[in-house]
PLY file of the C-alpha trace (Angstrom):
ply
format ascii 1.0
element vertex 294
property float x
property float y
property float z
element edge 293
property int vertex1
property int vertex2
end_header
15.35 11.96 -16.08
12.04 10.07 -16.03
13.85 6.94 -14.83
14.96 8.99 -11.80
11.40 10.25 -11.27
10.15 6.65 -11.43
12.51 5.71 -8.58
11.01 8.43 -6.38
7.80 6.37 -6.15
9.26 3.31 -4.35
11.63 5.50 -2.31
8.84 7.71 -0.94
6.28 4.92 -0.56
8.82 2.79 1.32
9.44 5.64 3.74
5.68 6.05 4.18
5.37 2.38 5.12
8.10 2.83 7.74
6.09 5.70 9.24
2.98 3.48 9.15
4.90 0.82 11.05
5.99 3.41 13.62
2.37 4.47 14.10
1.16 0.88 14.43
3.89 -0.45 16.72
4.86 2.53 18.85
2.07 5.12 18.96
-1.44 3.66 18.56
-2.51 0.64 20.57
-5.85 0.33 18.80
-5.91 -0.30 15.05
-9.40 1.23 14.76
-8.11 4.60 16.01
-5.14 4.54 13.64
-7.36 3.69 10.65
-9.75 6.50 11.60
-7.08 9.20 11.92
-5.06 8.02 8.91
-8.22 8.14 6.77
-9.49 11.56 7.84
-6.01 12.99 7.20
-6.68 12.16 3.54
-9.11 15.10 3.54
-6.01 17.23 2.95
-6.07 16.00 -0.62
-9.53 17.36 -1.41
-8.81 21.16 -1.56
-5.81 20.62 -3.89
-8.00 18.77 -6.40
-9.75 22.03 -7.28
-6.51 23.29 -8.82
-6.98 20.62 -11.52
-10.69 20.98 -12.08
-14.13 20.78 -10.50
-15.50 17.37 -9.52
-18.85 16.40 -10.95
-21.63 14.12 -9.74
-20.93 10.72 -11.31
-23.62 8.43 -12.74
-25.18 6.13 -10.13
-23.35 3.06 -11.47
-19.96 4.81 -11.19
-20.89 6.19 -7.76
-21.41 2.61 -6.50
-18.01 1.63 -7.92
-16.36 4.63 -6.21
-18.09 3.67 -2.96
-16.60 0.17 -3.27
-13.14 1.66 -3.82
-13.60 3.94 -0.79
-14.51 0.93 1.34
-11.33 -0.78 0.23
-9.28 2.36 0.97
-10.55 2.31 4.57
-10.77 -1.37 5.45
-7.57 -2.64 3.81
-5.73 -0.69 6.51
-6.96 -3.03 9.25
-5.07 -6.16 8.07
-2.22 -3.93 6.80
-1.52 -2.31 10.18
-1.99 -5.68 11.87
0.63 -7.23 9.57
3.07 -4.45 10.47
2.81 -5.61 14.10
3.70 -9.20 13.23
6.64 -8.85 10.88
9.37 -6.48 9.67
8.29 -3.47 7.62
10.34 -4.34 4.53
8.79 -7.83 4.49
5.29 -6.34 4.63
6.24 -4.08 1.71
7.51 -7.11 -0.22
4.21 -8.93 0.38
2.36 -6.21 -1.54
3.83 -8.01 -4.57
1.30 -10.79 -4.04
-1.17 -8.44 -5.69
0.90 -8.56 -8.89
-0.21 -12.16 -9.23
-3.88 -11.25 -8.92
-4.08 -8.60 -11.67
-3.21 -10.83 -14.67
-5.33 -13.64 -13.23
-8.31 -11.30 -12.88
-7.69 -10.10 -16.43
-7.71 -13.73 -17.60
-11.12 -14.45 -16.07
-12.75 -11.04 -16.68
-11.56 -10.13 -20.19
-10.19 -13.53 -21.31
-6.65 -12.17 -21.54
-4.31 -15.07 -22.33
-1.32 -15.68 -20.07
2.17 -16.52 -21.27
4.39 -19.25 -19.81
6.80 -16.59 -18.49
3.96 -15.09 -16.45
3.31 -18.41 -14.74
7.03 -18.61 -13.96
6.83 -15.10 -12.48
3.82 -16.06 -10.36
5.74 -19.03 -8.99
8.82 -16.95 -8.15
6.76 -14.26 -6.36
4.71 -16.71 -4.31
7.73 -18.88 -3.43
9.77 -15.84 -2.35
6.91 -14.49 -0.25
6.47 -17.96 1.26
10.16 -18.20 2.20
10.05 -14.79 3.86
7.24 -15.84 6.16
7.78 -19.55 6.78
9.09 -20.46 10.22
11.06 -23.65 9.61
11.30 -24.39 13.35
7.55 -24.21 13.91
6.71 -25.41 10.37
4.08 -22.72 9.86
3.54 -19.46 8.01
3.55 -16.12 9.79
0.03 -14.70 10.03
1.32 -11.58 8.24
1.48 -13.62 5.01
-2.28 -14.24 5.09
-3.06 -10.69 6.21
-1.05 -9.21 3.33
-2.54 -11.70 0.89
-5.94 -10.25 1.77
-4.57 -6.70 1.46
-2.94 -7.37 -1.90
-6.01 -9.02 -3.38
-8.46 -6.30 -2.37
-6.06 -3.55 -3.51
-5.74 -5.32 -6.87
-9.52 -5.33 -7.15
-9.50 -1.64 -6.22
-7.00 -0.95 -9.04
-9.26 -2.66 -11.58
-12.28 -0.71 -10.33
-10.30 2.56 -10.43
-9.31 1.94 -14.04
-12.95 1.20 -14.87
-14.02 4.50 -13.25
-11.30 6.57 -14.93
-12.47 5.36 -18.34
-15.85 6.98 -17.66
-15.23 10.07 -15.51
-12.24 12.41 -14.98
-9.61 11.77 -12.33
-10.63 14.83 -10.25
-14.13 13.40 -9.83
-12.75 9.94 -9.01
-10.30 11.18 -6.35
-12.79 13.65 -4.85
-15.51 11.05 -4.30
-13.14 8.32 -3.12
-11.59 10.68 -0.53
-14.96 12.07 0.56
-16.66 8.68 0.84
-13.67 7.15 2.65
-13.83 9.99 5.18
-17.56 9.42 5.74
-16.95 5.70 6.22
-14.23 6.49 8.77
-16.59 8.80 10.69
-19.09 5.95 10.84
-16.63 4.30 13.28
-17.91 6.81 15.84
-21.25 5.01 15.79
-19.64 1.96 17.39
-19.28 2.64 21.16
-15.99 0.79 21.67
-14.41 2.42 18.59
-15.72 5.85 19.60
-14.18 5.47 23.07
-10.78 4.56 21.59
-10.89 7.34 18.99
-11.77 10.01 21.56
-9.11 8.69 23.92
-6.44 8.79 21.17
-7.28 12.28 19.90
-4.53 13.84 22.00
-2.04 11.39 20.44
-3.22 12.29 16.95
-2.96 15.99 17.75
0.60 15.59 19.05
1.60 13.59 15.93
-0.27 15.72 13.42
2.93 16.88 11.68
4.01 13.28 11.24
0.60 12.42 9.75
0.97 15.36 7.35
4.46 14.20 6.41
3.19 10.68 5.78
0.40 11.99 3.58
2.94 14.08 1.65
5.16 11.01 1.13
2.24 8.92 -0.10
0.83 11.51 -2.50
4.26 12.56 -3.80
5.15 8.94 -4.49
1.89 8.41 -6.35
2.49 11.59 -8.38
6.00 10.45 -9.31
4.61 7.09 -10.41
1.95 8.76 -12.56
4.42 11.13 -14.23
6.82 8.28 -14.95
4.03 6.12 -16.35
3.17 8.84 -18.88
6.72 8.94 -20.29
8.04 5.40 -19.75
6.85 1.92 -20.74
4.63 0.21 -18.17
7.14 -2.66 -17.82
9.90 -0.28 -16.74
7.82 1.72 -14.25
6.28 -1.37 -12.67
9.63 -3.11 -12.42
11.14 -0.05 -10.76
8.23 0.19 -8.31
8.84 -3.42 -7.28
12.13 -2.34 -5.72
10.19 -0.73 -2.86
10.99 -3.51 -0.37
14.74 -3.03 -0.89
14.39 0.72 -0.33
12.31 0.03 2.80
15.15 -2.11 4.16
17.82 0.51 3.32
15.80 3.43 4.70
14.95 1.53 7.88
18.67 0.86 8.36
19.54 4.55 7.92
16.80 5.55 10.38
18.05 2.88 12.79
21.51 4.47 12.68
20.06 7.95 13.30
17.22 7.30 15.77
18.06 3.90 17.21
15.85 0.82 17.31
12.49 2.59 16.96
11.42 0.80 13.80
10.41 -2.84 13.41
13.23 -4.32 11.34
15.68 -7.16 12.01
19.17 -6.31 10.74
20.97 -9.50 11.73
23.27 -10.71 8.95
21.45 -13.98 8.28
18.02 -12.36 8.15
19.20 -9.43 5.99
20.78 -11.76 3.41
17.58 -13.84 3.31
15.51 -10.69 2.78
17.72 -9.35 -0.02
17.66 -12.68 -1.90
13.88 -12.85 -1.58
13.36 -9.19 -2.57
15.53 -9.53 -5.66
13.70 -12.74 -6.57
10.37 -10.92 -6.27
11.62 -8.18 -8.62
12.61 -10.86 -11.14
9.21 -12.54 -10.72
7.37 -9.26 -11.30
9.47 -8.67 -14.44
8.25 -12.01 -15.82
4.63 -11.30 -14.83
4.68 -7.97 -16.67
6.05 -9.44 -19.91
0 1
1 2
2 3
3 4
4 5
5 6
6 7
7 8
8 9
9 10
10 11
11 12
12 13
13 14
14 15
15 16
16 17
17 18
18 19
19 20
20 21
21 22
22 23
23 24
24 25
25 26
26 27
27 28
28 29
29 30
30 31
31 32
32 33
33 34
34 35
35 36
36 37
37 38
38 39
39 40
40 41
41 42
42 43
43 44
44 45
45 46
46 47
47 48
48 49
49 50
50 51
51 52
52 53
53 54
54 55
55 56
56 57
57 58
58 59
59 60
60 61
61 62
62 63
63 64
64 65
65 66
66 67
67 68
68 69
69 70
70 71
71 72
72 73
73 74
74 75
75 76
76 77
77 78
78 79
79 80
80 81
81 82
82 83
83 84
84 85
85 86
86 87
87 88
88 89
89 90
90 91
91 92
92 93
93 94
94 95
95 96
96 97
97 98
98 99
99 100
100 101
101 102
102 103
103 104
104 105
105 106
106 107
107 108
108 109
109 110
110 111
111 112
112 113
113 114
114 115
115 116
116 117
117 118
118 119
119 120
120 121
121 122
122 123
123 124
124 125
125 126
126 127
127 128
128 129
129 130
130 131
131 132
132 133
133 134
134 135
135 136
136 137
137 138
138 139
139 140
140 141
141 142
142 143
143 144
144 145
145 146
146 147
147 148
148 149
149 150
150 151
151 152
152 153
153 154
154 155
155 156
156 157
157 158
158 159
159 160
160 161
161 162
162 163
163 164
164 165
165 166
166 167
167 168
168 169
169 170
170 171
171 172
172 173
173 174
174 175
175 176
176 177
177 178
178 179
179 180
180 181
181 182
182 183
183 184
184 185
185 186
186 187
187 188
188 189
189 190
190 191
191 192
192 193
193 194
194 195
195 196
196 197
197 198
198 199
199 200
200 201
201 202
202 203
203 204
204 205
205 206
206 207
207 208
208 209
209 210
210 211
211 212
212 213
213 214
214 215
215 216
216 217
217 218
218 219
219 220
220 221
221 222
222 223
223 224
224 225
225 226
226 227
227 228
228 229
229 230
230 231
231 232
232 233
233 234
234 235
235 236
236 237
237 238
238 239
239 240
240 241
241 242
242 243
243 244
244 245
245 246
246 247
247 248
248 249
249 250
250 251
251 252
252 253
253 254
254 255
255 256
256 257
257 258
258 259
259 260
260 261
261 262
262 263
263 264
264 265
265 266
266 267
267 268
268 269
269 270
270 271
271 272
272 273
273 274
274 275
275 276
276 277
277 278
278 279
279 280
280 281
281 282
282 283
283 284
284 285
285 286
286 287
287 288
288 289
289 290
290 291
291 292
292 293
């Protein structure tokens, strides 16, 4: 049963990334507007937190850490949405795996955690697979999406370490409340920049017309995170993390189903040669992550 619950995380998160791609490629011309409206939609989470407890005022040191996490939650979206405009959605999802390399490396330098040979093998497989997905052999250069997602993966890995640090000192209700609240305040600071304010005001009618889709996307994201948390409580970390690494394959399958239903509205190349290349790379990344998590 919990294995099935664990699979809900990559299934739902993959679908959320497809919606993100739709927003970035087809609806919003300006990334600043999309980041603003995607972030303030997170305010929906705040009222539900009170069902689990009452947030407290964290110590100043923890508050600064939560502020750093909130900054990451807002600003990682800029290179993320930009990457979605340069390459297929499932490839962007696969590139999140670059962050799997960063976590053990950070652990090595921060807490002197020793690395096994198998982990180095895993690192190599992940990086090589990600490289192959984004290398244009005709032009002999990497797609810019590789570098954008490398930045995204690294800062999200740092955010994960900071979140774990915070959760060891204050309860999860307090952590989520302050991260959501601070991220929303940071997003509203965009209005202080004239060019951003002009774009945000101009795109309000678009946001209003797509509000249900934003709500759906938020539901997909939070439900996927909940499934991952529940699975993590009842299953070994290796199993849950390995299952979550299948997200890129689900993104490819879901994009194909949506392509059949709605037509070519989503950024995904389904040519035979490209699809085979993707599947080989995605499976290789899953294998690499398995080695990293040993």
